[in-house]
C-alpha positions as CSV (number, residue, x, y, z in Angstrom):
1,D,0.0,-0.1,-0.2
2,R,1.7,3.0,-1.6
3,R,-0.6,5.7,0.7
4,A,1.0,3.2,4.0
5,A,4.3,4.5,3.0
6,G,3.4,8.3,3.0
7,M,1.7,8.7,-0.3
8,G,-1.2,11.9,0.1
9,P,-4.9,10.8,-1.5
10,R,-4.4,13.1,-4.7
11,T,-1.4,11.1,-5.2
12,S,-2.8,7.9,-4.3
13,N,-6.1,8.1,-6.6
14,F,-3.9,9.3,-9.6
15,Y,-2.4,5.8,-10.0
16,L,-5.3,4.0,-9.0
17,G,-6.6,5.5,-11.9
18,A,-3.8,5.2,-14.0
19,A,-4.0,1.4,-12.8
20,K,-7.2,1.1,-13.8
21,E,-6.7,2.7,-17.0
22,F,-3.9,0.2,-17.9
23,A,-6.2,-2.9,-17.0
24,R,-8.9,-1.8,-19.1
25,W,-6.7,-1.6,-22.0
26,L,-5.3,-4.9,-21.3
27,V,-9.3,-6.4,-21.4
28,R,-9.9,-4.3,-24.3
29,D,-6.8,-5.9,-26.2
30,G,-7.8,-9.7,-25.0
31,R,-4.7,-9.9,-22.9
32,I,-6.5,-10.5,-19.8
33,D,-10.4,-11.7,-19.5
34,R,-11.5,-9.3,-16.3
35,D,-10.4,-5.8,-14.8
36,P,-8.4,-6.7,-11.1
37,F,-8.9,-3.0,-10.4
38,T,-12.6,-2.6,-10.9
39,H,-13.6,-2.8,-7.3
40,L,-11.0,-0.7,-5.7
41,K,-12.2,2.7,-4.9
42,G,-10.6,6.2,-4.5
43,V,-9.9,8.3,-1.3
44,N,-12.0,10.8,-0.4
45,V,-9.7,13.9,-0.3
46,A,-12.3,15.7,1.8
47,V,-11.4,14.1,4.6
48,D,-8.0,12.5,4.0
49,I,-6.0,15.7,4.1
50,R,-2.6,15.2,5.5
51,R,-1.2,18.7,6.4
52,L,-3.2,21.7,6.9
53,R,-1.0,24.5,5.4
54,R,-1.5,28.5,5.3
55,P,0.0,30.7,2.9
56,Y,2.6,33.1,4.0
57,T,1.9,36.9,4.4
58,E,4.5,39.9,2.3
59,D,6.0,40.8,5.8
60,E,6.7,36.8,6.3
61,L,8.2,36.2,3.1
62,G,10.5,39.0,3.3
63,R,11.5,38.6,6.8
64,L,12.5,34.8,5.9
65,M,14.7,35.8,3.0
66,D,16.3,38.1,5.5
67,A,16.8,35.6,7.8
68,A,17.7,33.0,4.7
69,R,20.1,35.4,3.2
70,K,21.9,36.1,6.8
71,G,21.8,32.4,7.5
72,I,24.7,29.8,7.5
73,P,24.7,27.4,4.2
74,F,22.1,24.3,4.7
75,R,22.9,21.0,2.3
76,G,25.1,23.2,-0.3
77,I,23.3,26.4,-1.0
78,S,24.5,29.4,0.8
79,G,21.8,32.1,2.4
80,P,22.0,34.6,-0.1
81,D,21.0,31.3,-2.8
82,R,18.2,30.2,-0.6
83,A,16.7,33.7,-0.1
84,I,16.5,33.8,-3.7
85,L,15.0,30.4,-4.3
86,Y,12.5,31.0,-0.9
87,A,11.2,33.7,-4.2
88,T,11.4,31.8,-7.1
89,A,9.1,29.0,-4.8
90,A,7.3,32.3,-4.0
91,Y,6.7,34.0,-7.4
92,T,6.3,30.7,-9.2
93,G,4.7,28.0,-7.3
94,L,7.5,25.4,-8.5
95,R,7.3,22.4,-6.0
96,A,10.8,21.9,-4.1
97,A,11.7,18.7,-6.5
98,E,11.2,21.1,-10.0
99,I,13.0,23.9,-8.6
100,A,16.1,21.3,-8.0
101,S,16.0,20.4,-11.6
102,L,16.5,24.1,-12.6
103,T,20.1,24.9,-14.8
104,G,20.6,27.7,-16.3
105,A,19.2,26.7,-19.3
106,S,16.2,26.7,-17.4
107,L,15.9,30.2,-17.9
108,D,15.3,32.5,-20.5
109,L,15.6,35.7,-18.8
110,G,15.6,37.5,-22.3
111,A,12.1,36.4,-23.5
112,S,9.5,38.4,-23.4
113,P,8.0,37.7,-20.9
114,P,10.7,36.1,-19.4
115,T,10.2,32.2,-18.3
116,V,11.3,29.4,-16.2
117,H,11.0,25.9,-18.0
118,V,10.7,22.1,-16.1
119,A,11.2,19.4,-17.8
120,A,8.9,17.1,-18.3
121,A,11.1,14.6,-15.9
122,Y,10.2,16.7,-13.3
123,S,6.9,18.4,-13.9
124,K,4.5,16.4,-11.1
125,H,2.0,16.0,-14.1
126,R,5.2,14.6,-16.7
127,R,4.6,17.6,-18.8
128,E,7.2,20.4,-19.8
129,D,5.9,23.5,-18.4
130,S,6.7,27.1,-19.1
131,L,6.0,29.8,-16.8
132,P,6.0,33.8,-16.6
133,L,8.6,35.3,-14.1
134,P,7.9,39.1,-12.4
135,P,10.5,41.3,-13.5
136,F,11.8,42.0,-9.9
137,L,12.6,37.9,-9.7
138,V,14.5,38.4,-13.0
139,D,16.7,41.1,-11.3
140,L,17.5,38.4,-8.7
141,L,17.8,35.2,-11.1
142,R,20.5,36.6,-13.6
143,P,23.0,37.1,-11.4
144,L,22.5,33.4,-10.1
145,A,22.1,32.5,-13.6
146,A,25.5,34.0,-14.5
147,S,27.6,32.7,-11.8
148,R,26.4,29.0,-12.9
149,L,27.2,26.9,-16.3
150,P,23.9,26.7,-18.5
151,S,24.0,23.1,-18.1
152,A,24.8,23.3,-14.2
153,S,21.9,23.2,-11.5
154,L,21.0,26.7,-10.1
155,W,20.8,25.5,-6.6
156,P,22.9,22.2,-5.7
157,G,23.3,19.8,-3.4
158,T,21.1,17.8,-1.7
159,W,18.4,20.4,-0.2
160,A,15.1,19.7,-1.9
161,E,15.2,15.8,0.6
162,R,15.1,18.3,3.5
163,A,13.3,21.4,2.2
164,F,10.8,21.5,5.8
165,D,13.7,20.7,7.7
166,M,15.5,24.1,5.6
167,I,12.7,26.6,5.9
168,Q,12.1,25.3,9.2
169,E,15.6,26.5,10.5
170,D,15.1,29.5,8.5
171,L,11.4,30.7,9.7
172,A,13.3,29.8,13.4
173,R,15.9,32.8,12.6
174,A,13.2,35.0,11.4
175,G,10.9,34.8,14.4
176,I,8.0,32.9,12.6
177,P,6.2,30.0,14.0
178,Y,6.2,26.9,12.0
179,K,3.0,25.6,12.9
180,D,0.2,28.2,13.9
181,T,-2.1,28.3,16.7
182,G,-4.5,26.6,14.6
183,G,-2.6,23.4,13.9
184,R,-1.7,24.9,10.1
185,F,1.8,24.6,8.8
186,L,3.9,27.2,6.9
187,D,5.9,24.3,5.2
188,F,8.5,24.9,2.1
189,H,4.9,23.9,0.3
190,A,3.1,26.5,1.9
191,L,5.2,29.0,-0.7
192,R,3.1,27.3,-3.3
193,H,-0.4,27.7,-1.0
194,G,0.6,31.3,-1.3
195,F,1.3,32.5,-4.8
196,I,-1.8,30.3,-5.6
197,T,-3.7,32.1,-3.0
198,N,-2.1,36.3,-3.5
199,L,-3.2,35.2,-7.3
200,A,-6.9,34.9,-6.5
201,R,-6.6,37.9,-3.7
202,R,-5.7,40.0,-6.7
203,G,-8.6,39.3,-9.0
204,V,-7.0,36.6,-11.6
205,P,-9.3,35.0,-13.5
206,L,-10.0,31.6,-12.2
207,P,-8.8,29.9,-15.7
208,I,-5.5,31.8,-15.3
209,I,-4.8,30.7,-11.9
210,Q,-5.4,27.1,-12.9
211,R,-3.2,27.5,-15.7
212,L,-0.4,29.3,-13.5
213,A,-1.2,26.1,-10.8
214,R,-0.5,23.5,-13.4
215,H,-3.8,22.1,-12.1
216,S,-6.1,19.9,-15.0
217,D,-8.6,20.3,-12.0
218,I,-9.7,23.5,-11.1
219,Q,-11.9,22.3,-7.9
220,L,-8.1,21.1,-6.3
221,T,-6.9,24.8,-7.5
222,M,-9.7,27.1,-5.0
223,A,-11.1,23.9,-2.6
224,Y,-7.3,22.7,-1.7
225,Y,-4.7,25.7,-2.7
226,T,-6.5,29.3,-2.3
227,H,-7.3,30.2,1.3
228,L,-9.3,33.2,1.2
229,D,-10.5,34.7,4.6
230,I,-13.4,37.0,6.4
231,L,-11.4,40.0,5.1
232,D,-11.2,38.8,1.7
233,A,-14.9,38.1,1.4
234,A,-15.2,41.7,3.3
235,R,-13.2,43.3,0.7
236,G,-15.3,41.7,-2.5
237,I,-18.4,42.5,-1.0
238,E,-17.0,46.3,-0.8
239,A,-16.3,46.0,-4.7
240,L,-19.7,46.0,-5.2
241,P,-21.5,48.6,-6.7
242,P,-24.3,50.5,-4.8
243,P,-28.1,50.5,-7.1
244,A,-27.9,53.1,-9.5
245,E,-30.7,55.1,-6.9
246,L,-28.0,55.7,-4.8
247,K,-25.1,56.4,-6.9
248,A,-27.5,59.4,-8.9
249,P,-26.6,62.8,-7.4
250,K,-29.5,64.5,-5.8
251,A,-30.7,67.1,-6.9
252,P,-30.2,70.3,-4.8
253,I,-32.9,72.1,-2.9
254,A,-33.5,75.7,-4.2
255,A,-33.5,78.2,-1.4
256,C,-36.0,80.4,-0.2
257,E,-35.0,84.4,-1.1
258,A,-36.7,86.5,1.1
259,G,-38.8,89.8,-0.7
260,P,-38.0,93.4,0.4
261,S,-39.1,94.3,3.2
262,G,-42.1,96.9,3.4
C-alpha cells in the first residue's frame, strides 16, 4: 500500500486511476479476461488531508528571505542563494523537486515575457511547463544564472530532500512560527499555496490561476490551494457597486429668497 508509506490521497487516486486505465486497455486488447481493479475505490480527499497549510504574508516572506540571506549554508545552499530560492518558490509556485531540477538553461530571461522551463521528467504531471517570471524575480535570478554554467544546477546539493528542515531553520531565525495556533503549517510547499492564494486575492481570473498552478482540475486549485478568509470576502463585498438610485446625485434644494421688507 503506497499510502501506508506516506503517499497523499490525491497522488494515491492518480496512481489508482492510471492502473485502472491500464487494466481496461488489457481487457480491450484481449490480454486479460477481467479488470482486477474494478472493486478498488479512490480516497476521499476531503476527509483525508495529511497536512493543513497556510499562505505566507508579504511581511513573513520578506522576513524569511532576510533570515535566509544572513543564515549559514544548508546542504550546499548558501544563505543569499537560499533567499532567491524562496522568492522563486513564492512567485512561480514551483515545487521543491522542480526547483532542484532547474539549470541555467532552464531560464530564458531575455524573452518577452521572461520564463522558466521545467522539464517533463521533473514536472509532477510529466509535461514540460513554461512559466512567466515577474521583473523583480528576473533581477534576482540574473546574477545567479550568470554565475552558473548553462548545464549546472542553479541550486545544487541535496537540499530538496530536506526542504522542510531548511525552511524550519530559517523560519526560526525570522521569528515566524512553523505551525500556528490553528494547526496549520508554513512549510516549503506552503509557498506554493501562498502563490496561488495571492493570485486569487488580486482578482486573477480562475482559468489563469489554474494554468499557473498547472492543475488539471480547477476544484483542486480552489479547494486546497486557495486560502481566502473573511477579510478577503469583505473586500469582495466592498467592490460591489451600489444601486443606481444611491449613485445618482440628488438635486439641490432651491433656497427661498426673502422679498424686500415693507
